C-alpha positions as CSV (number, residue, x, y, z in Angstrom):
1,M,46.8,152.7,77.0
2,K,47.1,151.7,73.3
3,A,43.8,152.3,71.1
4,L,42.2,148.8,70.3
5,M,41.2,148.4,66.7
6,S,37.7,149.4,65.9
7,H,34.9,146.9,65.4
8,P,34.5,147.6,61.6
9,E,38.9,147.0,61.0
10,L,38.9,144.0,62.6
11,A,35.3,142.5,60.8
12,N,36.9,143.7,57.3
13,N,39.7,140.9,58.7
14,F,37.5,138.4,59.5
15,V,35.5,138.7,56.0
16,A,38.2,138.4,53.9
17,D,38.3,135.1,54.3
18,R,34.7,134.3,52.8
19,S,34.4,130.7,53.2
20,R,35.2,130.8,57.0
21,A,32.7,134.1,56.9
22,E,30.0,132.1,55.1
23,W,30.5,129.2,57.0
24,H,30.2,130.6,60.4
25,D,27.2,132.6,59.5
26,R,25.7,129.3,58.5
27,A,26.6,127.3,61.7
28,L,25.3,129.8,64.0
29,W,22.1,130.6,62.2
30,F,22.1,126.7,62.8
31,V,21.9,126.6,66.1
32,R,19.2,129.8,66.3
33,Q,16.9,127.2,64.4
34,K,17.3,124.6,66.6
35,R,16.5,127.3,69.7
36,D,13.4,128.4,67.6
37,R,12.4,124.4,67.4
38,M,12.3,124.2,70.9
39,A,10.9,127.3,71.8
40,R,7.8,126.3,69.7
41,S,7.8,122.9,71.8
42,V,6.9,124.3,74.7
43,P,3.4,125.9,75.0
44,E,4.1,128.3,77.5
45,W,7.5,129.6,76.4
46,E,6.2,133.1,76.4
47,Q,5.2,132.5,79.9
48,L,8.4,131.1,81.3
49,R,10.1,134.7,79.4
50,D,8.0,136.8,81.2
51,A,8.7,134.8,84.8
52,A,11.7,135.1,83.8
53,S,11.9,138.5,83.4
54,A,10.1,139.5,86.3
55,I,12.4,137.6,88.7
56,K,15.0,139.2,87.2
57,L,13.8,142.4,87.6
58,H,12.7,141.6,91.4
59,T,16.1,140.2,92.5
60,M,18.2,143.7,90.9
61,S,15.4,145.6,92.7
62,Q,16.6,144.2,96.5
63,L,19.9,142.9,95.3
64,A,21.9,144.0,98.3
65,E,19.7,142.0,100.9
66,Y,19.3,139.0,98.4
67,L,23.6,139.0,98.5
68,E,23.7,139.0,102.2
69,Q,21.1,136.9,102.6
70,F,23.1,134.0,100.0
71,E,26.1,135.1,102.5
72,R,24.7,133.9,105.5
73,N,23.4,130.5,104.2
74,A,26.5,129.9,102.2
75,T,28.8,130.2,105.4
76,A,26.0,128.4,107.7
77,L,26.6,125.4,104.9
78,G,30.3,125.7,105.5
79,A,31.5,127.5,102.3
80,H,34.2,130.6,102.6
81,V,32.5,133.6,101.1
82,H,34.5,136.8,99.6
83,W,34.0,139.8,98.3
84,A,35.9,141.2,95.0
85,R,35.4,145.0,93.7
86,D,37.2,145.0,90.5
87,A,38.7,142.0,88.6
88,A,42.4,142.5,90.3
89,E,41.0,141.6,93.7
90,H,39.2,138.8,92.5
91,N,43.0,137.6,91.2
92,R,44.1,139.0,94.1
93,I,41.7,136.5,96.2
94,V,41.8,133.6,94.5
95,I,45.5,133.9,94.2
96,D,45.9,134.1,98.3
97,I,43.6,131.1,98.4
98,L,45.5,128.5,96.0
99,R,48.9,130.1,97.8
100,S,47.4,129.0,101.3
101,H,46.6,125.4,100.3
102,N,49.9,125.3,98.3
103,V,48.5,124.8,94.9
104,Q,50.6,124.3,91.9
105,R,48.1,122.9,89.7
106,V,44.4,124.4,88.7
107,V,41.8,122.5,86.4
108,K,38.7,125.0,85.2
109,S,35.6,124.7,84.0
110,K,33.9,127.2,81.6
111,S,33.6,130.8,83.0
112,M,33.3,134.1,81.2
113,L,33.5,136.0,84.8
114,T,37.0,134.6,84.8
115,E,38.0,135.1,81.4
116,E,36.4,138.8,82.2
117,C,38.9,139.2,84.9
118,H,42.0,137.9,83.0
119,L,42.7,135.3,85.2
120,N,44.3,132.3,83.8
121,P,47.5,135.2,82.7
122,C,47.4,136.1,86.3
123,L,48.0,132.8,87.6
124,E,50.5,131.5,84.8
125,Q,52.0,135.0,86.1
126,H,52.2,133.4,89.6
127,G,53.6,129.7,88.6
128,I,50.2,128.3,88.9
129,E,49.4,126.0,85.9
130,V,45.9,126.4,85.0
131,V,43.8,123.9,82.4
132,D,40.4,124.7,80.7
133,T,38.9,121.7,80.8
134,D,35.8,122.7,78.4
135,L,36.8,121.2,75.0
136,G,36.2,124.9,73.3
137,E,37.8,126.6,75.7
138,W,40.7,124.3,76.1
139,I,41.6,124.5,72.4
140,V,41.4,128.2,72.2
141,Q,43.6,128.4,75.6
142,L,46.3,125.7,73.5
143,R,46.0,128.5,70.5
144,R,46.6,131.2,72.9
145,E,43.8,133.2,71.9
146,P,40.3,134.7,73.7
147,P,36.8,132.7,73.1
148,S,34.7,134.1,70.3
149,H,31.4,133.2,71.8
150,I,30.2,132.6,75.5
151,V,28.6,129.0,74.8
152,L,30.4,128.0,71.5
153,P,33.9,129.4,72.6
154,A,35.7,127.7,69.3
155,I,33.2,128.2,67.3
156,H,34.9,130.2,64.3
157,L,37.0,127.2,64.2
158,R,36.9,124.2,61.7
159,K,38.1,120.8,62.4
160,E,40.9,121.2,60.6
161,D,42.0,124.0,62.7
162,V,41.5,122.0,65.8
163,G,43.2,119.1,64.2
164,E,46.5,121.4,63.6
165,C,46.3,122.8,67.0
166,F,46.1,118.8,68.4
167,H,49.0,118.1,66.4
168,E,51.5,120.6,67.6
169,H,50.5,120.6,71.2
170,L,49.1,116.8,72.1
171,G,51.1,114.9,68.9
172,T,48.1,113.7,67.0
173,R,48.6,112.4,63.6
174,K,49.6,115.4,61.1
175,G,46.5,116.3,59.4
176,A,44.0,114.2,61.2
177,S,40.5,116.0,61.6
178,D,38.3,113.4,62.2
179,P,36.0,114.7,65.4
180,V,35.8,111.4,67.1
181,Y,39.9,110.7,66.6
182,L,40.3,114.5,68.1
183,T,38.0,114.1,71.2
184,E,39.4,111.0,72.0
185,A,42.8,112.5,72.2
186,A,41.4,115.7,74.3
187,R,39.7,113.1,76.9
188,S,43.0,111.3,77.3
189,R,44.9,114.5,78.1
190,L,42.8,115.9,80.0
191,R,41.9,112.9,82.2
192,D,45.3,113.2,83.5
193,C,44.7,116.8,84.1
194,F,41.7,116.0,86.4
195,C,44.1,113.6,88.3
196,Q,47.0,115.5,88.8
197,A,45.0,118.5,90.0
198,D,45.6,120.1,93.4
199,A,42.3,122.8,93.3
200,G,39.2,122.7,91.0
201,L,37.7,126.1,89.8
202,T,34.2,126.9,88.0
203,G,32.2,129.8,87.3
204,V,28.2,129.9,88.8
205,N,25.4,130.2,86.8
206,F,23.0,130.3,89.0
207,A,22.8,131.1,92.7
208,I,19.9,130.6,95.6
209,A,19.7,133.1,98.1
210,E,17.3,131.1,99.9
211,T,19.3,128.2,99.9
212,G,22.8,129.3,99.5
213,G,23.9,127.0,97.1
214,F,24.8,127.2,93.5
215,V,23.9,125.2,90.2
216,V,27.1,125.1,87.7
217,C,25.5,124.0,84.0
218,T,28.1,121.9,81.7
219,N,27.3,119.5,78.5
220,E,30.4,117.7,79.2
221,G,30.6,117.2,83.1
222,N,34.1,118.5,83.4
223,A,32.8,120.6,86.0
224,D,31.9,117.8,88.4
225,L,35.4,115.8,87.4
226,G,37.3,119.0,88.2
227,V,35.9,119.7,91.6
228,S,35.3,115.6,92.7
229,L,39.1,114.8,93.5
230,P,40.8,118.0,94.7
231,R,39.6,118.9,98.6
232,L,39.6,122.6,96.9
233,H,36.7,124.0,95.3
234,I,36.9,128.0,94.1
235,A,33.2,129.2,92.9
236,C,33.7,132.6,91.0
237,M,30.3,134.3,90.5
238,G,29.1,137.8,89.2
239,I,26.7,139.2,91.9
240,E,24.0,139.5,89.2
241,K,24.1,135.4,88.8
242,L,21.4,136.0,92.0
243,V,17.7,134.3,91.8
244,P,15.9,134.2,95.4
245,R,14.4,131.0,95.7
246,A,15.0,127.7,94.7
247,A,11.5,127.6,92.8
248,D,12.6,130.1,90.4
249,L,15.6,128.1,89.8
250,A,13.1,125.6,87.6
251,V,12.2,128.5,85.2
252,F,15.7,129.3,84.3
253,L,16.9,126.2,83.6
254,R,13.8,125.6,81.4
255,L,15.2,128.5,79.6
256,L,18.7,128.4,79.7
257,A,19.6,125.4,77.2
258,R,17.2,125.7,74.5
259,S,18.0,129.3,73.9
260,A,21.8,128.7,74.1
261,T,22.0,125.5,71.7
262,G,18.6,124.0,71.6
263,Q,18.9,121.2,73.7
264,P,15.7,120.4,76.0
265,V,18.1,120.5,78.7
266,T,21.8,121.0,79.9
267,T,23.6,117.7,80.1
268,Y,25.1,118.3,83.5
269,S,22.9,120.6,85.8
270,S,25.0,120.5,89.4
271,H,23.9,121.7,92.3
272,F,26.3,122.9,95.0
273,H,25.5,123.5,98.9
274,G,28.5,123.2,100.7
275,P,31.6,121.7,100.6
276,R,31.9,118.0,100.3
277,P,33.0,116.3,103.8
278,G,36.6,116.7,104.1
279,A,36.9,119.5,101.4
280,E,37.2,123.4,101.4
281,L,34.5,125.4,99.4
282,H,35.2,129.1,98.6
283,I,32.8,131.5,96.8
284,V,33.9,135.3,95.1
285,L,31.4,137.2,94.8
286,V,32.5,139.8,92.1
287,D,31.1,143.4,91.3
288,N,33.7,144.3,88.5
289,G,31.2,147.6,87.5
290,R,27.8,145.5,88.1
291,S,26.7,148.0,90.9
292,S,27.5,150.9,88.6
293,I,25.2,149.5,85.7
294,L,22.6,149.1,88.6
295,Q,22.5,152.3,89.5
296,N,22.0,153.4,85.6
297,P,18.1,152.8,85.2
298,E,19.0,153.3,81.2
299,F,21.0,150.3,81.0
300,R,19.9,148.0,84.4
301,R,17.7,145.5,82.7
302,S,21.1,144.2,80.7
303,L,22.5,142.3,84.1
304,N,19.4,140.5,83.6
305,C,21.6,138.4,81.1
306,I,21.8,134.8,81.9
307,R,24.6,134.2,79.6
308,C,22.8,131.8,76.6
309,G,24.4,133.2,73.6
310,A,21.4,133.4,71.9
311,C,21.2,136.9,71.2
312,M,24.9,136.1,69.4
313,N,23.2,133.6,67.8
314,T,20.6,135.4,65.7
315,C,22.7,138.7,65.3
316,P,23.3,139.1,61.7
317,V,26.4,141.3,62.4
318,Y,28.2,139.0,64.4
319,R,27.0,135.8,62.4
320,R,29.4,137.5,59.7
321,S,31.9,139.6,61.7
322,G,33.3,137.1,64.2
323,G,33.2,137.3,68.0
324,H,36.7,138.6,68.1
325,S,36.2,141.6,65.9
326,Y,34.0,143.0,69.4
327,Q,37.4,142.1,71.4
328,S,35.4,142.2,74.4
329,T,35.0,139.0,76.7
330,V,30.9,138.9,76.0
331,P,30.2,140.1,72.3
332,G,27.7,140.1,70.3
333,P,24.6,142.2,71.1
334,I,25.0,142.2,75.1
335,G,28.1,142.3,74.7
336,S,28.1,145.9,73.0
337,I,26.2,147.2,75.8
338,L,28.2,145.8,78.9
339,T,31.7,147.0,77.3
340,P,31.2,150.1,76.6
341,L,30.0,150.8,79.7
342,S,33.1,149.7,81.3
343,D,35.5,151.6,79.0
344,A,33.4,153.7,76.7
345,A,36.2,155.3,74.6
346,Q,38.0,152.3,73.9
347,H,34.6,150.2,72.8
348,A,32.9,153.1,71.3
349,S,32.3,151.3,67.7
350,L,30.4,148.4,69.2
351,P,27.0,149.8,70.1
352,F,26.8,150.6,65.7
353,A,27.8,146.9,64.9
354,C,24.2,146.5,65.2
355,T,21.3,147.0,62.4
356,L,18.4,147.5,64.9
357,C,16.8,144.7,63.4
358,G,15.5,143.7,66.8
359,S,16.3,140.2,66.4
360,C,18.5,139.9,69.6
361,T,15.7,140.9,71.8
362,D,12.8,138.7,70.3
363,V,14.9,135.7,71.5
364,C,16.2,136.8,74.6
365,P,14.8,134.5,77.1
366,V,14.9,136.9,80.0
367,R,13.3,139.7,77.7
368,I,16.4,142.3,77.9
369,D,15.4,144.9,75.3
370,L,18.6,144.9,73.8
371,H,17.9,146.8,70.4
372,H,16.7,149.4,72.1
373,Q,19.3,149.5,74.6
374,L,21.8,149.8,71.8
375,F,20.1,152.5,70.3
376,A,20.3,154.1,73.8
377,M,24.1,153.7,74.3
378,R,24.4,155.7,71.0
379,G,23.1,158.6,72.4
380,Y,25.3,157.7,75.7
381,L,28.6,157.8,73.4
382,D,27.2,160.8,72.0
383,R,26.7,163.0,74.8
384,R,30.2,161.9,75.4
385,R,31.8,163.0,72.3
386,L,33.1,159.5,71.4
387,I,31.4,159.1,68.0
388,V,33.6,159.9,65.4
389,A,33.0,163.3,63.1
390,G,32.2,161.3,59.9
391,K,29.7,159.0,61.4
392,K,27.8,161.7,62.9
393,L,28.0,164.0,59.3
394,S,26.7,161.1,57.3
395,M,23.7,160.3,60.3
396,R,23.0,164.1,60.1
397,I,22.5,163.5,56.6
398,V,20.1,160.4,56.6
399,S,18.4,162.6,59.4
400,A,17.6,165.6,57.2
401,V,16.3,163.3,54.8
402,L,14.1,161.2,56.5
403,A,12.7,164.3,58.0
404,R,11.5,166.3,54.8
405,T,9.3,163.8,53.0
406,W,9.7,165.3,49.8
407,L,13.4,164.8,50.2
408,Y,12.9,161.2,50.9
409,N,10.3,160.9,48.5
410,L,13.1,162.3,45.5
411,T,15.9,160.3,47.2
412,G,14.0,157.4,46.2
413,R,13.3,157.7,42.8
414,V,17.0,159.2,42.2
415,A,18.5,156.0,44.1
416,R,16.0,153.6,41.8
417,L,17.0,155.1,38.6
418,V,20.7,155.3,39.5
419,L,20.8,151.2,40.9
420,R,18.8,150.3,37.3
421,R,20.9,152.2,35.1
422,A,24.1,153.2,36.6
423,P,27.5,151.0,35.6
424,R,28.4,148.6,38.0
425,W,31.7,150.4,38.7
426,L,30.0,153.4,39.6
427,I,27.8,151.7,42.7
428,Y,30.4,148.7,43.8
429,N,33.6,151.1,44.5
430,P,35.3,151.6,47.7
431,L,32.9,154.2,49.1
432,N,30.2,151.2,49.7
433,G,31.4,149.4,52.2
434,W,28.1,147.0,51.9
435,G,29.0,146.2,48.4
436,R,32.1,144.0,49.2
437,Q,30.5,141.5,50.7
438,R,26.8,141.4,49.3
439,E,24.8,142.2,46.2
440,L,22.1,145.2,46.7
441,P,18.6,143.6,45.6
442,E,17.6,145.0,42.3
443,A,15.7,148.2,42.5
444,P,11.7,147.8,42.6
445,P,9.6,149.9,39.9
446,K,7.3,150.8,42.5
447,T,7.8,152.2,46.0
448,F,6.1,150.5,48.8
449,R,3.8,153.7,49.1
450,Q,2.6,153.3,45.5
451,L,1.7,149.4,46.3
452,Y,0.0,150.1,49.3
453,A,-2.4,153.1,47.5
454,A,-3.1,150.5,44.5
455,Q,-4.6,148.4,47.2
456,P,-8.5,148.1,47.6
457,P,-9.7,149.2,50.6
458,H,-10.1,146.8,53.6
459,V,-13.4,145.9,54.6
460,S,-13.7,145.2,58.6
461,T,-14.8,142.0,59.8
462,A,-16.9,141.0,63.1
463,A,-12.8,138.8,63.6
464,D,-11.2,142.1,63.3
465,H,-13.8,143.5,65.8
466,A,-13.2,140.7,68.2
467,V,-9.5,141.2,68.2
468,N,-9.6,144.9,68.8
469,R,-11.8,144.5,71.8
470,R,-9.6,141.4,72.9
471,P,-7.7,142.7,76.1
472,E,-3.8,142.5,76.6
473,T,-3.3,139.4,78.8
474,A,-0.9,139.1,81.5
475,T,0.2,136.5,84.1
476,A,-1.4,136.4,88.0
477,L,1.6,137.1,90.0
478,P,0.4,135.7,93.5
479,R,1.6,137.7,96.7
480,S,2.9,134.5,98.2
481,S,6.2,135.0,95.8
482,P,8.8,137.2,96.8
483,S,10.0,137.5,93.3
484,G,6.1,138.3,92.2
485,V,5.5,135.4,90.0
486,S,4.6,131.7,90.5
487,V,6.4,128.4,89.3
488,D,4.4,126.2,91.3
489,G,1.1,126.9,90.8
490,S,-1.6,127.1,88.5
491,A,-0.4,129.1,85.6
492,G,1.2,126.2,83.9
493,L,4.8,126.5,84.7
494,Q,5.1,123.7,86.5
495,E,8.8,121.6,85.7
496,G,7.9,119.0,83.6
497,R,4.6,119.9,82.8
498,R,4.1,120.1,78.9
499,E,8.0,119.0,78.1
């Protein structure tokens, strides 16, 4: 297999266009700020995150039982349930279903699972036309490139880029970049695709073991349009998308849109419980390595991910290097865990595309300890001898400095002296990769230790003692809930209580 370019190499290509890199950074940080405003508007936000984490951990601990329950209930509703061990089997199942119905045209809503399985190229090889109907997904499909973000697939493109793409493929006016005009052109073409489709294919955001139903969340209504006219609906679902009860769903729906795009709720949350009269519904449950991750106690919490993209919107590395630099269906912090678990040798550079700042963990709606797992992933790769010698040498040098107080202090004094007095070329040269895109801060005259030592001694107060005596709070977990959490009792998590 041909070796992939490393993340640093591809990131260098992205930041070479400085204006684009800065625009990409600002656009994603804008979404992160919207998420923060929404989180602050919900008084019980942290309780919701606790509940979501507990539900996911419980589900993963009994995943086999819940999957069997889901299959029984979905089959009772009239759906056909298929099981796929890997991407190849998933694609084979989908193609067999489409062939049995003589399908020539498929409309597809956004599905990261089908991107993971590379379904589109497989369908095209078998002579089946497939159109991604999410606007961002359709744009990158026309450009023959993968999405760069799991929620905002074309976030790396500006409106001028979209205008050029639509001029080439849709015949819009050359140089047109008005978003309203471009959107109208897309709507007109996609409506024809919806009307001519023989089958609709969707992903699954959440599936409910208790009912056998599932939910698809979109902001454009394209999933509903795609499955309303054709008589065949295929839903492709990773096995980790399960929740035990319908009552548990409310927790995730309140977290998903707020974390993803800073909206109070996704515009369309469509519930499917069996096929509509006269139609067929096929559900494909896909493993593709998830069982192996589930058996790994070090990284199994990564399966809690609900694909909101919040960790990408906040990650300083992702924002400045672009999603394509990860060469992964799921980029960013969560992708830097999941992708090396599927192919460590090809993606060994990804866990190092991280400052370990912890911002991804702070915003994760299901409390995945992302920066801890990224640190653990570096050890995982080291044990497999997949870290290049130069990086290991530099880490040994840093470790030696940090382990010796006198050497750390001496290094700090020398660095402050050099930064203040050395000529610029000595600091900003090809050996200083960080200096290519940023200025180092001005060297401070005093260290933190010196400033701290100069502070007057702290006098404890009654308030300090009260804080120290305050016990840690925890939400009660009534036994009546199979997932160990209550979302409809008195814990303040009722849907709509404090919206």
